[in-house]
C-alpha positions as CSV (number, residue, x, y, z in Angstrom):
1,X,0.0,0.0,0.0
2,X,1.1,3.6,-0.6
3,X,2.6,5.6,2.2
4,X,1.4,8.9,0.8
5,X,-1.7,9.2,3.0
6,X,-3.4,12.5,4.0
7,X,-4.1,12.1,7.7
8,X,-5.5,15.6,8.1
9,X,-9.1,15.9,9.2
10,X,-10.9,19.2,8.5
11,X,-11.8,20.5,11.9
12,X,-14.6,22.6,10.4
13,X,-16.5,19.4,9.7
14,X,-16.5,18.3,13.4
15,X,-17.5,21.9,14.5
16,X,-20.4,21.9,12.0
17,X,-21.6,18.4,13.2
18,X,-21.5,19.4,16.8
19,X,-23.4,22.6,16.0
20,X,-26.1,20.5,14.2
21,X,-26.4,18.1,17.1
22,X,-26.8,20.9,19.6
23,X,-29.4,22.6,17.4
24,X,-31.3,19.4,17.2
25,X,-31.5,19.0,21.0
26,X,-32.4,22.7,21.3
27,X,-35.2,22.7,18.7
28,X,-36.8,19.3,19.2
29,X,-38.5,17.7,22.2
30,X,-37.5,14.0,21.7
31,X,-34.7,13.3,19.3
32,X,-33.2,9.8,18.8
33,X,-30.0,8.6,17.1
34,X,-30.5,5.9,14.4
35,X,-27.7,3.4,15.1
36,X,-26.6,0.6,12.7
37,X,-23.3,-0.4,14.2
38,X,-21.5,0.9,11.2
39,X,-18.7,3.5,11.0
40,X,-21.0,6.5,10.3
41,X,-23.2,5.9,13.3
42,X,-20.2,5.2,15.5
43,X,-18.8,8.5,14.4
44,X,-22.1,10.2,15.4
45,X,-21.8,8.7,18.9
46,X,-18.4,10.2,19.3
47,X,-19.6,13.6,18.0
48,X,-22.6,13.4,20.5
49,X,-20.2,12.7,23.3
50,X,-18.2,15.8,22.4
51,X,-21.3,18.0,21.8
52,X,-22.7,17.4,25.3
53,X,-19.6,16.8,27.4
54,X,-19.3,16.5,30.4
55,X,-23.0,15.6,30.5
56,X,-24.6,12.4,29.2
57,X,-25.7,12.1,25.6
58,X,-29.3,13.5,25.9
59,X,-31.0,11.0,23.6
60,X,-31.3,7.3,23.1
61,X,-29.9,5.2,20.3
62,X,-32.4,3.3,18.1
63,X,-31.4,0.2,16.2
64,X,-33.8,-1.5,13.8
65,X,-32.6,-5.1,13.8
66,X,-33.5,-7.0,10.7
67,X,-32.4,-10.3,12.1
68,X,-30.1,-10.7,9.1
69,X,-27.2,-8.5,10.4
70,X,-23.6,-9.5,10.5
71,X,-23.0,-11.2,13.9
72,X,-19.9,-9.0,14.3
73,X,-22.0,-5.9,14.0
74,X,-24.4,-6.9,16.7
75,X,-21.6,-8.0,19.0
76,X,-19.9,-4.6,18.5
77,X,-23.2,-2.8,19.1
78,X,-23.7,-4.5,22.5
79,X,-20.1,-3.9,23.4
80,X,-20.2,-0.2,22.6
81,X,-23.5,0.4,24.4
82,X,-22.2,-1.4,27.6
83,X,-18.8,0.3,27.4
84,X,-20.1,3.8,27.1
85,X,-23.2,3.4,29.2
86,X,-25.6,4.4,26.4
87,X,-29.3,4.0,26.3
88,X,-30.5,1.9,23.3
89,X,-33.9,0.9,21.9
90,X,-33.9,-2.2,19.7
91,X,-36.8,-2.9,17.4
92,X,-37.0,-6.1,15.3
93,X,-38.2,-6.5,11.8
94,X,-39.3,-10.0,12.7
95,X,-42.0,-8.5,15.0
96,X,-43.3,-6.5,12.0
97,X,-43.5,-9.7,10.0
98,X,-45.2,-11.6,12.8
99,X,-47.8,-8.9,13.1
100,X,-48.5,-9.0,9.4
101,X,-47.3,-5.4,8.8
102,X,-44.4,-6.5,6.6
103,X,-44.1,-9.5,4.2
104,X,-40.9,-11.5,3.9
105,X,-39.5,-11.4,0.4
106,X,-38.9,-14.6,-1.5
107,X,-36.6,-15.6,-4.4
108,X,-32.9,-15.4,-5.2
109,X,-32.6,-11.7,-4.2
110,X,-34.8,-11.7,-1.1
111,X,-33.7,-9.2,1.5
112,X,-35.2,-7.6,4.6
113,X,-33.6,-4.2,3.9
114,X,-36.8,-2.5,2.6
115,X,-38.8,-4.0,5.5
116,X,-36.9,-1.9,8.0
117,X,-39.0,1.1,7.0
118,X,-42.2,-0.4,8.5
119,X,-40.4,-1.2,11.8
120,X,-38.7,2.2,11.9
121,X,-42.0,4.2,11.4
122,X,-43.7,2.2,14.1
123,X,-40.8,2.8,16.5
124,X,-40.9,6.6,15.7
125,X,-44.7,6.7,16.4
126,X,-44.3,4.6,19.5
127,X,-41.5,6.6,20.9
128,X,-43.0,9.9,19.8
129,X,-39.6,10.9,18.3
130,X,-39.7,14.2,16.5
131,X,-36.1,14.1,15.2
132,X,-34.1,11.1,14.0
133,X,-30.4,11.6,13.8
134,X,-28.7,9.6,11.0
135,X,-25.3,9.1,9.5
136,X,-26.2,9.6,5.8
137,X,-23.7,11.5,3.7
138,X,-24.2,13.3,0.4
139,X,-21.3,11.6,-1.2
140,X,-22.8,8.2,-0.8
141,X,-25.6,8.2,-3.3
142,X,-27.5,10.7,-5.5
143,X,-30.7,10.6,-3.6
144,X,-28.9,11.4,-0.4
145,X,-27.2,14.3,-2.2
146,X,-30.6,15.9,-2.6
147,X,-31.4,15.9,1.1
148,X,-31.1,18.7,3.5
149,X,-29.5,18.5,6.9
150,X,-32.9,19.0,8.6
151,X,-35.0,16.8,6.3
152,X,-38.7,17.0,7.0
153,X,-40.9,13.9,6.8
154,X,-44.7,14.1,6.6
155,X,-47.2,12.5,9.0
156,X,-46.8,9.2,7.1
157,X,-43.0,9.3,7.3
158,X,-42.6,10.1,3.7
159,X,-40.0,12.3,2.1
160,X,-40.7,14.7,-0.8
161,X,-37.5,15.9,-2.6
162,X,-39.5,18.9,-4.1
163,X,-40.8,20.2,-0.8
164,X,-37.5,20.7,1.1
165,X,-36.6,23.9,2.9
166,X,-33.7,26.1,2.0
167,X,-30.8,26.1,4.5
168,X,-29.0,29.4,4.0
169,X,-26.1,30.5,6.1
170,X,-26.3,27.4,8.2
171,X,-29.7,28.4,9.6
172,X,-31.6,25.2,10.5
173,X,-35.3,25.4,10.7
174,X,-36.8,22.7,12.9
175,X,-40.4,23.9,12.9
176,X,-42.8,21.1,12.1
177,X,-46.5,20.4,12.2
178,X,-48.1,17.8,14.5
179,X,-47.4,14.3,13.2
180,X,-44.3,15.3,11.2
181,X,-40.7,14.5,12.1
182,X,-37.3,15.5,10.9
183,X,-34.3,13.4,9.9
184,X,-31.1,15.1,10.9
185,X,-27.8,14.4,9.1
186,X,-24.9,16.0,11.0
187,X,-22.2,14.5,8.8
188,X,-24.0,15.2,5.5
189,X,-21.0,17.2,4.2
190,X,-18.4,14.6,5.1
191,X,-16.9,12.1,2.6
192,X,-16.0,8.5,3.2
193,X,-12.3,9.5,3.6
194,X,-13.3,12.2,6.2
195,X,-15.0,9.5,8.3
196,X,-12.0,7.2,8.1
197,X,-9.6,10.0,9.0
198,X,-11.8,10.9,11.9
199,X,-11.8,7.3,13.1
200,X,-8.0,7.5,13.0
201,X,-7.8,10.8,14.8
202,X,-10.3,9.8,17.5
203,X,-8.9,6.2,17.8
204,X,-12.4,4.8,17.5
205,X,-13.1,1.1,17.7
206,X,-15.1,-0.3,14.8
207,X,-16.5,-3.7,13.9
208,X,-14.0,-6.3,12.7
209,X,-15.7,-6.8,9.3
210,X,-14.2,-3.5,8.1
211,X,-10.8,-5.1,8.2
212,X,-9.5,-7.8,5.9
213,X,-10.5,-11.3,7.1
214,X,-11.2,-14.7,5.6
215,X,-14.8,-15.8,5.3
216,X,-17.1,-17.9,3.0
217,X,-18.5,-15.9,0.1
218,X,-20.2,-16.6,-3.2
219,X,-19.8,-14.8,-6.5
220,X,-23.0,-13.4,-8.0
221,X,-23.5,-10.7,-10.6
222,X,-19.9,-9.8,-10.5
223,X,-20.0,-9.1,-6.7
224,X,-18.8,-11.1,-3.7
225,X,-21.8,-11.9,-1.4
226,X,-21.2,-13.1,2.2
227,X,-22.4,-16.6,2.5
228,X,-25.0,-17.2,5.2
229,X,-28.2,-19.1,6.0
230,X,-30.1,-15.9,5.1
231,X,-28.9,-16.0,1.5
232,X,-31.0,-17.9,-1.1
233,X,-28.4,-19.6,-3.3
234,X,-28.7,-21.6,-6.4
235,X,-27.0,-25.0,-7.0
236,X,-24.1,-23.4,-9.0
237,X,-23.3,-20.8,-6.3
238,X,-20.8,-22.8,-4.3
239,X,-19.3,-20.9,-1.4
240,X,-15.5,-20.6,-1.2
241,X,-13.2,-18.9,1.3
242,X,-11.4,-15.7,0.5
243,X,-9.8,-12.7,2.2
244,X,-12.3,-9.8,2.1
245,X,-13.5,-6.8,4.0
246,X,-16.6,-4.6,3.9
247,X,-16.7,-0.9,3.1
248,X,-20.3,-0.4,4.3
249,X,-22.4,-2.3,6.8
250,X,-25.9,-3.5,6.0
251,X,-27.7,-6.8,6.0
252,X,-25.8,-9.9,5.0
253,X,-28.2,-10.3,2.1
254,X,-27.5,-6.8,0.6
255,X,-23.9,-5.9,1.4
256,X,-21.2,-7.1,-0.9
257,X,-17.6,-7.6,0.1
258,X,-14.4,-6.4,-1.6
259,X,-11.3,-8.5,-2.0
260,X,-8.8,-6.9,0.3
261,X,-5.6,-7.4,2.3
262,X,-6.2,-4.2,4.3
263,X,-6.1,-5.2,7.9
264,X,-4.9,-1.8,9.3
265,X,-6.6,1.6,9.2
266,X,-3.8,3.2,7.1
267,X,-4.2,0.4,4.5
268,X,-7.9,0.9,4.4
269,X,-7.5,4.6,3.7
270,X,-4.9,3.9,1.0
271,X,-7.3,1.4,-0.6
272,X,-10.2,3.8,-0.6
273,X,-8.1,6.5,-2.2
274,X,-7.3,4.2,-5.1
275,X,-10.8,2.7,-5.4
276,X,-12.6,3.0,-8.7
277,X,-16.2,2.5,-7.3
278,X,-18.0,4.4,-4.6
279,X,-18.7,3.0,-1.2
280,X,-22.4,2.3,-2.0
281,X,-21.2,0.4,-5.1
282,X,-21.0,-2.6,-2.7
283,X,-24.6,-2.2,-1.6
284,X,-26.7,-4.7,-3.5
285,X,-30.0,-3.1,-2.5
286,X,-29.1,0.1,-4.3
287,X,-28.8,-1.8,-7.6
288,X,-32.5,-3.0,-7.7
289,X,-33.3,0.0,-9.9
290,X,-31.9,3.4,-11.0
291,X,-33.9,5.2,-8.3
292,X,-33.9,2.4,-5.6
293,X,-32.6,4.6,-2.8
294,X,-34.9,7.5,-3.6
295,X,-38.0,5.3,-3.7
296,X,-37.1,3.8,-0.3
297,X,-36.6,7.3,1.2
298,X,-40.0,8.5,-0.2
299,X,-41.6,5.6,1.7
300,X,-39.9,6.5,5.0
301,X,-36.5,4.8,4.8
302,X,-33.6,6.1,7.0
């Protein structure tokens, strides 16, 4: 790997994110932080610690567990919550399925990713959360690039790209009507490299799947899918062992691996700097259609 790595992290990005978090707590009655166990939500936890130090983080974490997560991610989630003494609410997609509110997909490409929306919207209504803090970034995907830092959802949890508010001179307008809620994106202006450089600077712990490791995978549609009992395979899709890592964390049914030898942070950063595809290029759920992400967001997705 190359040794020419830019380790500098723009301090203005941290300052902006802390300002956004403080504005969220000031303007809303009951915010919550959407936590996936991935690097972006881990970064949000550190930013929240800094924003409200020496006090406790003044909101809970909310994890929508599909039941198809990487075991390493769930293990890390529980470790982080216990280590930092955080409050976390876990809601399960399986409960939504059992209640008849969501229907399990079938077939070769079956995934529970889209089903998270039902569970999330129920959790928001149950908890009466008026602001949900998320780790989405504009560099990830074109639908996310359209979204404001304070992104209003209607009383049905839906997002309308044409009805967004201007955010001039960093003025954040959190005024909403009864039944509406806001998704808040403190690291919206960060890039993937910014997040990794921040992880290095802050010495943050992250799940082991971000580092190169050997695991069983299958090759499908030119991508390397992690093999698991959740994946519906065909007879010719024979699993084999290979050293891989993951650039993004989602379900085991919708997150592809990349072949990699990067087992240290500096190697990961060097690898990303040389990558020819974006971070979301390894998210299988984004490939279902040209506007897959935007359609999920319109329905109430994170």
